[in-house]
Phi, psi and omega in degrees: 000143179235139178243135177277323181243141178302333180293344179280338186302313179301322179292316178299314179299319181295316183291322186264354178279143179291148178284171177296327177293321178293321177294321178295320178297320177301315180296319179293321178298314179300314180299320180294317180293316180295323177296316179296320180296322178297332179269002177087016181255138182272335180221157183214153174276125181228119180050043175084004178226154178282131177231155181215190184299324180299318179289324177295322178297317177297319179297321178297319179297316178302313181296321179296316182294332185249019172063027180261000000 
């Protein structure tokens, strides 16, 4: 995203930042993948979809970027 005026930055940040529900989902996804890995499984069904370490890595980045 590109902003022409500095006053646009807060709006852009608000629209593109994850909600608290999205951050909670990231934390739950990480926990599910790590639990599966401890049991020797590489992928797990989480909220109706298959997730793996690649998705957990992305979730970790989201949490790091947004201070969660």
